[in-house]
C-alpha positions as CSV (number, residue, x, y, z in Angstrom):
1,X,-16.8,23.9,-9.9
2,X,-16.1,20.7,-11.9
3,X,-18.4,18.1,-13.4
4,X,-18.3,14.8,-11.6
5,X,-19.3,11.2,-12.2
6,X,-22.7,10.0,-11.1
7,X,-22.6,8.1,-7.7
8,X,-24.6,4.9,-7.7
9,X,-25.1,3.0,-4.4
10,X,-26.3,-0.6,-3.9
11,X,-28.7,-0.8,-0.9
12,X,-30.6,-3.7,0.5
13,X,-31.1,-6.3,3.2
14,X,-28.1,-8.6,4.0
15,X,-27.4,-11.5,1.7
16,X,-29.4,-10.4,-1.3
17,X,-26.4,-10.3,-3.6
18,X,-25.3,-6.7,-3.5
19,X,-21.5,-7.5,-3.6
20,X,-21.9,-10.0,-6.4
21,X,-23.8,-7.4,-8.4
22,X,-21.2,-4.8,-7.6
23,X,-18.4,-7.2,-8.8
24,X,-20.4,-8.0,-12.0
25,X,-21.0,-4.3,-12.9
26,X,-17.4,-3.5,-12.0
27,X,-16.3,-6.5,-14.2
28,X,-14.0,-7.5,-11.3
29,X,-15.3,-10.7,-9.9
30,X,-13.2,-10.6,-6.7
31,X,-13.1,-7.0,-5.6
32,X,-15.6,-7.5,-2.8
33,X,-15.8,-10.7,-0.8
34,X,-19.0,-12.6,-1.5
35,X,-20.3,-15.5,0.6
36,X,-23.7,-17.0,1.5
37,X,-23.7,-15.5,4.9
38,X,-25.2,-12.2,6.1
39,X,-22.9,-9.5,7.2
40,X,-19.9,-10.3,5.0
41,X,-19.8,-6.7,3.6
42,X,-19.5,-4.1,6.3
43,X,-17.6,-1.0,5.0
44,X,-18.7,1.0,2.0
45,X,-16.7,-0.2,-1.1
46,X,-16.1,2.2,-3.9
47,X,-15.3,1.4,-7.5
48,X,-15.0,3.5,-10.6
49,X,-16.1,1.9,-13.8
50,X,-17.0,3.0,-17.4
51,X,-20.3,1.7,-18.7
52,X,-20.4,1.5,-22.5
53,X,-23.2,-0.9,-23.3
54,X,-25.4,1.5,-25.4
55,X,-23.9,2.6,-28.7
56,X,-26.4,5.5,-29.0
57,X,-25.2,7.2,-25.8
58,X,-21.8,8.4,-24.7
59,X,-19.9,6.1,-22.4
60,X,-20.5,7.0,-18.8
61,X,-18.0,6.9,-15.8
62,X,-19.9,6.1,-12.6
63,X,-18.8,5.7,-9.0
64,X,-20.3,2.5,-7.7
65,X,-20.8,2.0,-3.9
66,X,-21.3,-1.3,-2.3
67,X,-22.8,-1.3,1.2
68,X,-23.4,-3.7,4.1
69,X,-26.9,-5.0,4.9
70,X,-29.3,-2.2,5.6
71,X,-32.3,-1.7,7.9
72,X,-33.5,1.8,8.3
73,X,-33.8,1.7,12.1
74,X,-31.0,1.4,14.6
75,X,-31.5,-1.3,17.3
76,X,-30.7,-1.6,20.9
77,X,-27.0,-2.8,21.2
78,X,-27.5,-4.6,24.4
79,X,-27.4,-8.4,24.2
80,X,-27.3,-11.7,26.0
81,X,-23.5,-12.0,25.6
82,X,-20.5,-10.3,24.0
83,X,-21.0,-11.9,20.6
84,X,-24.6,-10.7,20.4
85,X,-23.6,-7.2,21.6
86,X,-20.9,-7.0,18.9
87,X,-23.3,-8.2,16.3
88,X,-25.7,-5.4,17.3
89,X,-22.9,-2.8,17.2
90,X,-22.0,-4.0,13.7
91,X,-25.7,-3.8,12.7
92,X,-25.9,-0.1,13.7
93,X,-22.5,0.8,12.2
94,X,-23.5,-0.8,8.8
95,X,-26.9,1.0,9.0
96,X,-25.1,4.4,9.5
97,X,-22.8,3.7,6.6
98,X,-25.7,2.7,4.3
99,X,-27.5,5.9,5.3
100,X,-24.3,7.8,4.3
101,X,-24.1,6.0,1.0
102,X,-27.7,6.9,0.2
103,X,-27.1,10.6,1.1
104,X,-24.1,10.8,-1.2
105,X,-25.8,9.0,-4.1
106,X,-27.4,10.3,-7.3
107,X,-29.0,7.0,-8.0
108,X,-29.8,4.1,-5.6
109,X,-30.0,0.5,-6.7
110,X,-32.3,-1.1,-4.2
111,X,-31.4,-4.8,-4.4
112,X,-33.9,-7.5,-3.3
113,X,-34.1,-11.3,-3.4
114,X,-36.6,-12.4,-6.0
115,X,-36.9,-15.8,-4.4
116,X,-38.1,-14.4,-1.1
117,X,-40.5,-11.9,-2.6
118,X,-41.3,-8.4,-1.1
119,X,-40.8,-8.6,2.6
120,X,-42.0,-6.0,5.1
121,X,-38.4,-4.8,5.6
122,X,-38.2,-4.1,1.8
123,X,-41.2,-1.8,2.0
124,X,-39.6,0.0,5.0
125,X,-36.3,0.4,3.1
126,X,-38.2,1.7,0.0
127,X,-40.1,4.2,2.1
128,X,-36.9,5.4,3.7
129,X,-35.2,5.9,0.3
130,X,-38.2,8.0,-0.8
131,X,-37.8,10.3,2.2
132,X,-34.3,11.2,0.9
133,X,-35.8,12.1,-2.5
134,X,-33.1,10.1,-4.3
135,X,-34.1,8.3,-7.5
136,X,-33.9,4.5,-7.2
137,X,-34.4,1.4,-9.2
138,X,-35.5,-2.0,-7.7
139,X,-33.2,-4.8,-8.7
140,X,-34.7,-8.2,-8.2
141,X,-31.6,-10.4,-7.9
142,X,-31.1,-14.2,-7.9
143,X,-33.4,-14.5,-10.9
144,X,-31.4,-17.5,-12.2
145,X,-33.7,-19.1,-14.7
146,X,-36.8,-18.5,-16.8
147,X,-38.7,-20.8,-14.4
148,X,-38.9,-17.8,-12.1
149,X,-40.8,-15.8,-14.6
150,X,-43.5,-13.7,-12.8
151,X,-42.0,-13.9,-9.4
152,X,-40.8,-10.3,-9.8
153,X,-44.4,-9.0,-9.9
154,X,-44.6,-9.1,-6.1
155,X,-42.2,-6.1,-6.0
156,X,-44.7,-3.7,-7.7
157,X,-46.2,-3.5,-4.2
158,X,-43.3,-1.2,-3.4
159,X,-45.0,1.5,-5.5
160,X,-42.7,1.4,-8.5
161,X,-43.3,1.6,-12.3
162,X,-42.3,-1.2,-14.8
163,X,-39.3,0.8,-16.0
164,X,-38.0,1.0,-12.5
165,X,-37.8,-2.8,-11.9
166,X,-35.0,-5.0,-13.2
167,X,-34.4,-8.8,-12.8
168,X,-30.9,-9.9,-12.6
169,X,-28.7,-12.9,-11.7
170,X,-25.4,-11.5,-10.5
171,X,-24.0,-15.0,-10.3
172,X,-24.8,-15.9,-13.9
173,X,-24.8,-12.4,-15.5
174,X,-28.5,-12.5,-16.5
175,X,-30.2,-9.2,-16.9
176,X,-27.1,-7.2,-15.9
177,X,-26.6,-5.7,-19.4
178,X,-30.1,-4.2,-19.4
179,X,-29.5,-2.7,-15.9
180,X,-26.2,-1.2,-17.1
181,X,-27.8,0.3,-20.1
182,X,-30.4,2.0,-17.8
183,X,-27.6,3.3,-15.6
184,X,-25.7,4.6,-18.7
185,X,-28.8,6.4,-19.9
186,X,-29.4,8.0,-16.5
187,X,-25.7,8.9,-16.2
188,X,-25.9,10.6,-19.6
189,X,-28.9,12.7,-18.4
190,X,-27.1,13.4,-15.1
191,X,-24.1,14.8,-17.0
192,X,-26.2,17.2,-19.0
193,X,-27.5,18.8,-15.8
194,X,-26.0,21.7,-13.9
195,X,-22.3,21.6,-12.8
196,X,-22.1,19.9,-9.4
197,X,-19.6,19.6,-6.6
198,X,-18.6,16.2,-5.5
199,X,-20.2,15.5,-2.1
200,X,-17.8,16.0,0.8
201,X,-18.5,12.4,1.9
202,X,-17.1,11.1,-1.4
203,X,-13.7,12.7,-0.7
204,X,-10.9,10.3,-1.2
205,X,-12.9,8.0,-3.6
206,X,-11.1,9.2,-6.7
207,X,-7.6,10.6,-7.2
208,X,-7.3,14.3,-7.8
209,X,-3.8,14.2,-9.2
210,X,-1.5,11.6,-10.8
211,X,-1.2,8.5,-8.6
212,X,2.5,7.9,-7.8
213,X,2.4,5.2,-5.2
214,X,0.3,2.6,-3.5
215,X,0.3,2.1,0.2
216,X,-1.0,-0.8,2.3
217,X,-2.0,-0.3,5.9
218,X,-1.4,-3.6,7.7
219,X,-1.3,-4.8,11.3
220,X,-3.1,-6.8,13.9
221,X,-6.8,-6.4,14.4
222,X,-7.9,-3.3,16.3
223,X,-4.6,-1.5,15.9
224,X,-6.2,1.7,14.5
225,X,-5.8,1.2,10.8
226,X,-9.3,2.2,9.8
227,X,-9.1,5.4,11.9
228,X,-5.8,6.3,10.2
229,X,-7.2,5.7,6.7
230,X,-10.2,8.0,7.5
231,X,-7.9,10.7,8.7
232,X,-5.6,10.5,5.7
233,X,-8.4,10.6,3.1
234,X,-10.4,13.1,5.0
235,X,-13.7,11.2,5.2
236,X,-15.4,8.3,6.9
237,X,-14.4,5.7,4.3
238,X,-13.9,2.7,6.7
239,X,-15.9,1.4,9.6
240,X,-14.4,2.2,13.0
241,X,-15.2,0.3,16.2
242,X,-13.4,-1.2,19.2
243,X,-14.4,-4.7,18.0
244,X,-11.5,-6.6,16.5
245,X,-12.2,-7.8,13.0
246,X,-14.4,-4.9,12.0
247,X,-12.7,-4.5,8.6
248,X,-13.1,-7.6,6.3
249,X,-12.5,-6.4,2.8
250,X,-9.5,-4.1,2.0
251,X,-10.9,-0.6,1.8
252,X,-9.3,1.8,-0.7
253,X,-9.0,5.5,-0.9
254,X,-6.8,8.4,-2.1
255,X,-5.1,11.3,-0.5
256,X,-2.7,14.0,-1.8
257,X,0.8,14.9,-0.8
258,X,2.7,18.1,-1.8
259,X,6.1,17.2,-3.3
260,X,7.2,20.6,-4.4
261,X,9.7,20.5,-7.2
262,X,10.6,16.9,-6.3
263,X,7.3,15.9,-8.0
264,X,9.2,16.1,-11.3
265,X,11.6,13.4,-10.1
266,X,8.7,11.0,-10.0
267,X,8.1,11.5,-13.7
268,X,11.7,11.0,-14.9
269,X,12.8,7.9,-16.7
270,X,15.7,6.7,-14.5
271,X,17.2,4.6,-17.3
272,X,18.1,1.6,-15.2
273,X,20.2,-1.2,-16.7
274,X,17.4,-3.5,-17.8
275,X,19.5,-5.0,-20.6
276,X,23.2,-5.6,-21.4
277,X,23.2,-2.9,-24.1
278,X,22.3,-0.2,-21.6
279,X,24.7,-1.7,-19.1
280,X,27.5,-1.4,-21.6
281,X,26.8,2.2,-22.4
282,X,26.7,3.1,-18.7
283,X,30.0,1.3,-18.2
284,X,31.6,3.1,-21.1
285,X,30.4,6.5,-19.9
286,X,31.7,5.7,-16.4
287,X,35.1,4.7,-17.9
288,X,35.4,7.9,-19.9
289,X,34.0,10.3,-17.3
290,X,35.8,8.9,-14.3
291,X,39.2,7.9,-15.6
292,X,41.0,8.3,-12.3
293,X,38.7,6.1,-10.1
294,X,38.2,3.7,-13.0
295,X,42.0,3.1,-13.3
296,X,42.3,2.6,-9.5
297,X,39.6,0.0,-9.5
298,X,41.1,-1.8,-12.5
299,X,44.5,-1.8,-10.9
300,X,43.2,-3.1,-7.6
301,X,41.2,-5.8,-9.3
302,X,44.0,-6.9,-11.5
303,X,46.5,-7.2,-8.7
304,X,44.3,-9.6,-6.8
305,X,43.5,-11.6,-9.9
306,X,47.2,-12.0,-10.8
307,X,48.0,-13.2,-7.3
308,X,47.8,-17.0,-7.8
309,X,49.8,-17.9,-4.7
310,X,48.1,-19.5,-1.7
311,X,47.0,-17.1,0.9
312,X,49.2,-17.4,4.0
313,X,48.3,-17.0,7.7
314,X,49.3,-13.3,7.6
315,X,46.4,-12.7,5.3
316,X,44.0,-14.3,7.7
317,X,45.5,-12.2,10.6
318,X,44.9,-9.1,8.5
319,X,41.4,-10.4,7.8
320,X,40.7,-10.7,11.5
321,X,41.9,-7.1,12.1
322,X,39.8,-5.8,9.2
323,X,36.8,-7.8,10.4
324,X,37.2,-5.8,13.7
325,X,37.2,-2.6,11.7
326,X,34.1,-3.6,9.8
327,X,32.4,-4.6,13.1
328,X,33.2,-1.2,14.6
329,X,31.8,0.5,11.4
330,X,28.6,-1.5,11.8
331,X,28.3,-0.6,15.5
332,X,28.7,3.1,14.6
333,X,25.9,2.8,12.1
334,X,23.8,0.9,14.6
335,X,24.2,3.7,17.2
336,X,23.3,6.2,14.5
337,X,20.1,4.4,13.6
338,X,19.2,3.9,17.3
339,X,19.6,7.7,17.9
340,X,17.4,8.3,14.9
341,X,14.6,6.0,16.2
342,X,14.9,7.5,19.7
343,X,14.5,11.0,18.3
344,X,11.5,9.9,16.2
345,X,9.7,8.2,19.1
346,X,10.5,10.4,22.0
347,X,11.8,13.8,20.8
348,X,9.7,14.6,17.8
349,X,7.5,17.7,18.2
350,X,4.0,16.8,18.9
351,X,1.4,18.4,16.6
352,X,-1.0,20.7,18.4
353,X,-3.2,21.1,15.3
354,X,-5.0,18.7,13.1
355,X,-4.4,18.4,9.3
356,X,-6.6,21.4,8.5
357,X,-3.3,23.3,7.8
358,X,-2.5,20.8,5.0
359,X,-5.8,21.6,3.3
360,X,-5.2,25.3,3.6
361,X,-1.9,25.0,2.0
362,X,-3.4,22.9,-0.8
363,X,-5.9,25.6,-1.7
364,X,-3.4,28.4,-1.2
365,X,-1.1,26.9,-3.8
366,X,-3.6,26.0,-6.5
367,X,-1.3,27.7,-9.0
368,X,1.3,24.9,-8.2
369,X,-1.2,22.1,-8.4
370,X,1.3,20.2,-10.6
371,X,3.5,19.7,-7.5
372,X,0.7,17.7,-5.8
373,X,0.5,13.9,-6.3
374,X,-2.2,11.4,-5.2
375,X,-1.4,8.3,-3.1
376,X,-3.5,5.2,-3.3
377,X,-4.0,3.7,0.1
378,X,-5.6,0.4,1.2
379,X,-6.8,-0.4,4.7
380,X,-6.5,-4.2,5.1
381,X,-8.2,-6.5,7.5
382,X,-6.3,-7.2,10.7
383,X,-4.1,-10.3,10.2
384,X,-3.9,-12.8,13.0
385,X,-1.7,-15.9,13.3
386,X,-2.8,-18.7,11.0
387,X,-4.0,-21.0,13.7
388,X,-6.5,-18.4,15.0
389,X,-8.0,-17.7,11.5
390,X,-11.6,-18.9,11.5
391,X,-13.7,-19.8,8.5
392,X,-13.9,-18.9,4.9
393,X,-14.6,-15.2,5.3
394,X,-11.6,-14.5,7.6
395,X,-9.3,-16.7,5.5
396,X,-10.3,-14.8,2.3
397,X,-9.8,-11.5,4.2
398,X,-6.3,-12.5,5.2
399,X,-5.5,-13.6,1.7
400,X,-6.6,-10.3,0.3
401,X,-4.6,-8.4,2.9
402,X,-1.5,-10.3,1.9
403,X,-2.2,-9.7,-1.8
404,X,-2.5,-5.9,-0.9
405,X,1.1,-6.1,0.4
406,X,2.3,-7.7,-2.9
407,X,0.6,-5.0,-5.0
408,X,1.8,-2.1,-2.9
409,X,5.0,0.0,-2.9
410,X,5.0,1.1,0.7
411,X,3.7,-0.8,3.7
412,X,2.7,1.1,6.9
413,X,2.6,-1.3,9.8
414,X,0.2,-0.2,12.5
415,X,1.3,-1.3,15.9
416,X,-0.5,-0.8,19.2
417,X,2.3,0.6,21.3
418,X,0.7,-0.6,24.5
419,X,0.9,-4.2,23.2
420,X,4.3,-3.8,21.5
421,X,5.4,-5.4,18.3
422,X,4.1,-9.0,18.4
423,X,5.0,-12.1,16.5
424,X,2.5,-11.5,13.8
425,X,3.7,-7.9,13.4
426,X,7.2,-9.1,12.9
427,X,6.1,-11.7,10.4
428,X,4.2,-9.0,8.4
429,X,7.2,-6.8,8.3
430,X,9.3,-9.8,7.3
431,X,6.9,-10.6,4.4
432,X,6.9,-7.0,3.3
433,X,10.7,-6.7,3.2
434,X,11.1,-10.1,1.4
435,X,8.8,-8.7,-1.3
436,X,11.0,-5.6,-1.6
437,X,8.5,-3.2,0.0
438,X,9.4,0.0,1.8
439,X,8.3,-0.2,5.5
440,X,7.2,2.5,7.9
441,X,6.2,1.5,11.4
442,X,3.5,3.6,13.0
443,X,3.3,3.3,16.7
444,X,-0.3,4.1,17.6
445,X,-1.6,5.0,21.1
446,X,2.0,6.0,22.1
447,X,0.4,8.7,24.3
448,X,-0.7,5.9,26.6
449,X,2.9,4.9,27.2
450,X,3.9,8.1,29.1
451,X,3.3,6.6,32.6
452,X,5.1,3.3,31.7
453,X,8.2,5.2,30.4
454,X,8.8,7.9,33.0
455,X,12.5,8.6,32.3
456,X,15.2,8.4,29.6
457,X,16.6,5.1,31.0
458,X,13.2,3.4,30.7
459,X,12.7,4.8,27.2
460,X,16.0,3.6,26.0
461,X,15.5,0.1,27.5
462,X,12.1,-0.1,25.9
463,X,13.4,1.0,22.5
464,X,16.4,-1.4,22.7
465,X,14.1,-4.3,23.4
466,X,11.9,-3.3,20.5
467,X,14.9,-3.2,18.1
468,X,16.3,-6.4,19.5
469,X,13.1,-8.2,18.6
470,X,12.8,-6.5,15.2
471,X,16.2,-5.9,13.7
472,X,14.7,-4.3,10.6
473,X,13.9,-1.2,12.7
474,X,17.4,-0.1,12.2
475,X,16.5,1.3,8.7
476,X,12.7,1.8,9.1
477,X,11.1,5.0,10.4
478,X,9.3,4.7,13.7
479,X,6.5,7.2,13.6
480,X,4.5,7.8,16.8
481,X,0.8,8.7,16.2
482,X,-2.4,8.9,18.0
483,X,-5.0,8.3,15.3
484,X,-7.8,8.9,17.8
485,X,-6.4,12.4,18.7
486,X,-5.3,13.2,15.2
487,X,-1.6,13.5,16.2
488,X,1.5,12.5,14.3
489,X,0.0,12.7,10.8
490,X,2.3,15.4,9.6
491,X,5.3,13.3,10.6
492,X,3.8,10.2,8.9
493,X,3.1,12.2,5.7
494,X,6.6,13.4,5.6
495,X,7.9,9.9,6.0
496,X,5.7,8.6,3.2
497,X,6.8,11.4,0.9
498,X,10.4,10.7,1.7
499,X,10.0,7.0,1.1
500,X,8.2,7.5,-2.3
501,X,11.0,9.7,-3.5
502,X,13.6,7.1,-2.4
503,X,11.8,4.5,-4.5
504,X,12.3,6.7,-7.5
505,X,15.9,7.7,-6.8
506,X,18.7,7.0,-9.2
507,X,22.4,7.2,-8.1
508,X,24.8,8.4,-10.7
509,X,27.1,5.6,-11.8
510,X,30.4,7.5,-11.2
511,X,29.3,8.6,-7.7
512,X,28.2,5.1,-6.8
513,X,31.5,3.4,-8.0
514,X,33.7,5.9,-6.1
515,X,31.7,5.3,-3.0
516,X,31.8,1.5,-3.3
517,X,35.5,1.5,-4.1
518,X,36.2,3.5,-1.0
519,X,34.2,1.2,1.1
520,X,36.1,-1.9,-0.1
521,X,39.5,-0.3,0.1
522,X,38.9,1.2,3.5
523,X,37.8,-2.1,5.0
524,X,38.8,-5.1,2.8
525,X,37.9,-8.7,3.5
526,X,39.0,-12.2,2.5
527,X,36.4,-14.1,0.5
528,X,37.1,-17.8,1.2
529,X,35.0,-19.7,-1.3
530,X,37.0,-21.8,-3.8
531,X,40.3,-20.3,-2.8
532,X,40.8,-17.4,-0.5
533,X,41.2,-14.0,-2.1
534,X,40.9,-10.4,-1.1
535,X,37.4,-9.2,-2.1
536,X,37.5,-6.6,-4.9
537,X,34.8,-4.8,-6.9
538,X,35.4,-4.1,-10.6
539,X,32.1,-2.2,-11.3
540,X,28.8,-1.5,-9.7
541,X,25.5,-0.6,-11.4
542,X,22.2,0.4,-9.9
543,X,19.7,-1.7,-11.9
544,X,16.5,-0.9,-10.0
545,X,15.1,1.7,-7.5
546,X,12.0,0.1,-6.0
547,X,13.7,-1.4,-3.9
548,X,17.2,-0.1,-4.6
549,X,19.1,-3.0,-6.2
550,X,22.7,-3.0,-7.1
551,X,24.6,-5.3,-9.4
552,X,28.2,-5.7,-8.3
553,X,30.8,-7.3,-10.6
554,X,33.5,-8.7,-8.3
555,X,36.4,-11.1,-8.3
556,X,34.5,-13.4,-5.9
557,X,30.7,-13.7,-6.1
558,X,30.5,-16.3,-3.3
559,X,32.0,-16.8,0.1
560,X,31.5,-13.1,1.0
561,X,31.1,-13.0,4.8
562,X,27.5,-12.1,6.0
563,X,28.8,-9.3,8.2
564,X,30.6,-7.8,5.2
565,X,27.4,-7.9,3.1
566,X,25.7,-6.0,5.9
567,X,28.6,-3.6,6.0
568,X,28.1,-2.8,2.3
569,X,24.3,-2.6,2.5
570,X,24.2,-0.4,5.6
571,X,26.9,2.0,4.3
572,X,25.2,2.3,0.9
573,X,21.9,2.9,2.6
574,X,23.4,5.5,4.9
575,X,25.6,7.2,2.3
576,X,22.8,7.7,-0.2
577,X,20.0,8.2,2.3
578,X,17.9,5.2,1.2
579,X,15.3,5.5,3.8
580,X,12.7,2.9,4.9
581,X,13.7,0.3,2.3
582,X,15.6,-2.9,1.9
583,X,18.7,-2.6,-0.2
584,X,19.5,-5.6,-2.4
585,X,23.0,-6.5,-3.6
586,X,23.6,-9.0,-6.5
587,X,27.1,-10.3,-7.0
588,X,28.5,-11.4,-10.3
589,X,32.0,-12.2,-11.4
590,X,34.2,-9.9,-13.5
591,X,34.3,-12.6,-16.1
592,X,30.5,-12.3,-16.4
593,X,30.9,-8.5,-16.9
594,X,33.5,-9.1,-19.7
595,X,31.2,-11.6,-21.4
596,X,28.3,-9.2,-21.3
597,X,30.4,-6.3,-22.7
598,X,31.7,-8.6,-25.5
599,X,28.2,-9.6,-26.5
600,X,27.0,-6.0,-26.4
601,X,29.9,-4.9,-28.6
602,X,29.1,-7.6,-31.1
603,X,25.4,-6.7,-31.1
604,X,26.2,-3.0,-31.6
605,X,28.6,-3.8,-34.4
606,X,25.9,-6.0,-36.2
607,X,23.4,-3.2,-35.9
608,X,25.8,-0.7,-37.4
C-alpha cells in the first residue's frame, strides 16, 4: 500500500461560491466555470495542488474536489414540463455526485453564504455530513468587507467550534490564506497516520505513470462522451444522463496504456531540425552515408536546373500522362483506405468481455510497470452550432471545449452513428486537423445500425456517403464502440496507443530521401509557376513529429499542382504508416538550402 494525498471536497448549496473558492485554492482562476446562477457546476471537478503557506509545516499535496449544489435528499423528478423534469434530474444527479465526493473525502469544506446566514438547508447538510463521520470545516464565503463583521456568528448554530469556522471572500482572496494554513496542518497530520489506499472512487484523478499524451473527447451534445470517459478511467468521474448539455465544464481524468518496449520510444529525443546547424549536420550525414541516392538526386536536380529552354508542348503532353498516373496512384490509396475503414467498422471482432482483462494484465505485469504510461483525457461539453449557443454559461463551455482541442495531442470525435456525422462534427474535425491534432472518430451506438444496414451493399453505400461528406476519414481510424454496453474499448485503446507512437516517430533521413526521390521520379510533374519546369526535390528533412512535418528543398516551391501535393502526402503517410494524423509539407527552394548550409558552415568555422 502507498501513502496518498488528502482528499478535500467542497460541499454546499448552489451558488455559495464553491467553484470560486476551488479556483482560488488551486490558484487557477478559470479552471471551473463560475457564474452568478445556480447549477453551473454539475460534475465533480478534481484538482491537485500543493499548499505551502505555513513555513513550520511540510508542504502538503491535496486533491481538491469541487461539486455541484447539494441537498441531502433526492426529489421527485416529475415536473410540469420537460424543462422542469430535466432540472429535477440534474438536481438528483448532482446530489448523488456530492454524496460520492463526501464519501471519498478525508476533509469536507462545507461552504455557506455569510450574507444569507444559516438556513435550514445548511443545518440539514451539516447533519448529513456528521452521519458520514467525516471531519468538516464551515467556510462562510462572500465575506467581502469588514462591515460584515459578526455576521458569521449565525453559523455556530450548526454545532461547530470556533476553530472550525472560517470567513472567506473567494472573489477578493480575503481569509483564503488562513483556510489554506488549516488545510495544510490537517494534511500534515493526515500524512502521519497509517498508510492508506486511495479510494476506488478516486481512480483516474491522478496519473499513476508518466503522462505521455493529452486527449480531448469532443462531439455533439449527448453523443456518449461522458460515458466513455468513465469507462476509460474506471470510475464515475463525469455525470451521465440522456439530457443534452449535462457536461458544462471540461472534466479531466487519467488512464493507463501498456506500450511494452515501445514505451522507451516516447522518452527518446528525436533530434528534429529545429535550427540550421542541426539541419546542416543531418544533411552532411545523409550525403556521406547515402552517396548513391544523394548523387542521383543531385544529378536529377542539376539537369532540370540547367535546362533554361522553354518547355514545349511535348512536356505538357507528358505532364498529362503523368497526371493520369498520379490520379491512378491516388485512387489506389483511396481504395486501400476505404477497405481499412470498412474492416474497422464492419469486420472488427466484437469484444465479448469488458476491460477487466486490461486490469488483470496490469497487475500481472507489475514487474514491467515501466512499460505503462498514463494518458490525460478531457471530456468536453457538447459543442453545438454557434447560432444555437445560448447564454454566458454555454458560450464559456464551448470556449473551454475549443481550448481543450488546442491543448491536446489527440482528439477523439464521438459521433452518434444513428445520426451520422453532422455539420458541427465535420467542423470540429476540421478545426482539430487545422491545429495539427491527430484525430480518431468513435462511432457510438453502432449496434443500433444493424437493422438499417442489412447487407454488404447497404454498408458500403453508407460508408461511401460518410467518407464523401468527410474526406479526412481517408486517414483517420473509424472505431465502432458501444459505450453503454462497454464494447469496442480495446480497439479504441489500440488506436490511441498507435496514434501516440506515431506522434513520437522519427523517420531516418536516408530512408526518407530515398522514398521521396522514388515518388518524384516514378510520377514526375510540371510545376508551372514562373516558368514551367519538371518538379525535383533536392533534399527532404523531417522537422517535427506531432504532427509529422517535412521540409522539402525543391527547384520549385510554388505552382505545385494540388493533386500532386496530395500524392506526396498520401504516399508518405502510407509508406511510413503515419496513422490518424495530418501530414504537413513545407516547400523551400534549393537556393534556400544552399544559403542555410553556407551560413551554418560560417557559424561552425567561427566557433572553431
